N, C-alpha and C positions, 0 to 999 in steps of 0.2 A: 439091346435094340427092341424098340417097340415094333410089334406085327401089324402088317397092313391087312385090315378085315375088309378092305373094299374090293369087290370084283372088278376084274378087268374087263371093259366093253369087248363083246365078240367082234372077232374081225369078219366083216362081210366080204362078199366078192367085189372086185372092182366095179365101179358104176359107168356107164358110157359117158363119154366125154361131151355130150351135148351137140350143139350144132356148129361148133367151131369158132375161130375166133372172128369177133365182129358181127355175129349171126346168132344171139342168144333166144331169139323168139321165132315162131312159125310164121311165114311169109304172110300178112294179111291181119296180123293179131299184134296190138300194142303191147308194150311191157307197162304200160301205165293207162290202163282204160279208163280209170276216173278221170285223167287228165290233170292239168295244173290246178291246186286249189284257188277258188275265187278269191279268196282273201288277200293273197300276194299281189294279185292284179290291182285290187283295190287300194291296198297301202302305198303301191307305187304310184298310181294316179294321183292319189291324194299329197303324196310329197312333191310330185312334180307341178302340181298346182300351186303348192306353197314356195317353190324354190325362188322364183322372181323377189319375193317378198323377203325371205331368208337372205339372199345375196344383198338386197339393198339393205337390211340390218346388219349386216357383216360390214358394209361399207361406212354406216354410221359410226360402228364401233371404231372400225379402224381410223376414221378421221377425228376421233374424240381425242382430248389431250389431259383428260384427268388421269387416267390410269393407263401408262404405256405397256404394261404387260397384257391386258385386254386388247387394246390396240395392235399389238404384235401379233398375237394370237389369232386376231380376226384377219390381218393381212395374211398369215400362213394359210389360215382356211381358204380364202379367197384364190390365193395361188395354187394350193393342192387341187382345187375343183377345176381351175382353168388350164393347169399344164400337167398336174400329176405330182405325186409326192417324188422326192428325189431318191435315187438308187442307195441302198443301204448296203456298205461293204462289209463282207464277211470276211473276218481274220481268225487267226490262231490265237494261241496263248501268246501274251505279251504284246498283241495288236500287230503283229508281223507274219506275213505269209499266210497262204491258205489253210484251212480247216483240213486236218488228214483224218479220215474214218478208217479204221482198221476194223474188218468183219472177219470173225474167227468162228469157225463150226466145230464146237465141241461135242464130242463122241465118247462113249464109253470105250474103254479097250476091250477087246474080243478075249474071252477066256482061251 
């Protein structure tokens, strides 16, 4: 068996638990002092400006008759944005019943 030459990290004293659940920061101090990046808002604004044209284009693609696969995809995209995507069923093996997850904690036997 090969020897492990790596040193084990030193075990330090337990650290204080902090400010408690839901209060990780000192009162009056933000956890994100820089705020939200400016680029995120800019991209969202640009996309919202273009959304009316994009929906109009999807309607054009839906109404064309040359390629039915494109028409169907455009119709689905319009519906997804209007009412949301349909819920996805989660099933176990064979497509029946719920998925069962078993969590097992493995420990080494004590000498």
